C-alpha positions, 0 to 999 in steps of 0.5 A: 484491531484496526489500530494495530493494523494501521500501525503495522500497515504503515510499517509494511508500506514504508519498508516496501518503499525503502524509506526511513521513518524519519524521512517519511515523517519529514516528507509529510511535514511532521516532526522527525519522530511522527511515524516512529511514534505511530509504528511503536503504537504510541499514537495513531494518525488523524483521518486527515494524516491517514489520507496524506499517508495514503497519498505519500504511498500513492494508494487510496484509503481502500487499498491501504485497508486491503490487508491481503494486498502486499503491493497495492500500488503495483496492483493498481498499476497492473489493473490500469494497464489491463484496462487498455488491452483488447479482449483477446489479449486480456483473455491470454493474460487471464489464462496466464494468471490462472495457470500461475495461481495453480502453481502457487502454494 
């Protein structure tokens, strides 16, 4: 289960970042087909390489394994911005988010 998730999650995040498997492989200091082998379910990254992959995407391992989060980096950025808001403004943002949730299918 986690093997397939890991391989599919790398594909999802790579496509969101709009980089090729070759480009990502080389950026990680690996051979040009490294990510391709992972995405085609021929290999899994080592734990050390998984950490490097998370760094490449600018996310934590926790965010990587949060399968319900399609945009982990963006969510993390929003959370950091929310931390700087005063209580009143934060309340307005929370109300807006709740209103948007009610409109979502």
